[in-house]
N, C-alpha and C positions, 0 to 999 in steps of 0.2 A: 393370813393367820388361819390355822386349822381349827374348826369348831365341830361340835358333835350335834347332829340333828336329833331332836326329840319329838316324837309323834304326839305325845300327850300335850306338849306346849302348843303345837299347831292346831290340834283339835279343840283345845280349850279356847284358843284365840278366835278361831272361826265361830264358835258358839257365842263368845263374849261380843263379837262384832255383828251378831245377828245373821251370820252366813251359814247356819247349820243346814240349810237346804242343799248346799254344795257337798255335804258329807254323806253321799250315798255309800252303799256297801263296798262297791269296787274302789272308790276313792279312799275310804278308810283302810281297806286292805293294803293298798299301795303305800299309804302314809306309814302304816305299821311295819311294812316290809323295809322301808327306808330308815326306821328308827335305829339310832346308834351309828348311822353312817357318818363318815368324816366329810366335811364340806370346807371349801376354801373361800375365804372372803376376798382373796386377791384374784379377781376375775374381771372380765371385760365390762360387764354391766355395772359392777360396783366402782371400778376404777374410772371408766370413761363417763358414765352417766350419773354416778353418785348414788345409785340405788342401793338400799340396804339388803343386799342379797349375798348368799353363799352358794357355791356351786358344788353339787355332789357329782363326782365322776361317774360316768356311765359304766355299765358292765353287761354281761350277757343276759341279765334279768331285767334291766331297765336302762333307758337312755340317760345321758347326763341331764341333771335337773337343778334348776335354781330354787332355793328355799329362802324364806325370810330369816335374817339373822336373829330376830327376836325368838325364833322357834329353836334356837340352838344354845348349847352351853359352851 
């Protein structure tokens, strides 16, 4: 299933979980760049290992990247 990654959901979750120290300027910039990207929940890690992840396809600006499905619409 295709879902849409939302940067604000990921940032809010990191803060809620007490992981705001992981949100340095470089990381937040990368998260915001990915905002609105399509991600596919049908991927190796979610199908084989049952992890709640969606895969954003890579491009010339960033490699492919797994994101948590709770950070997606």
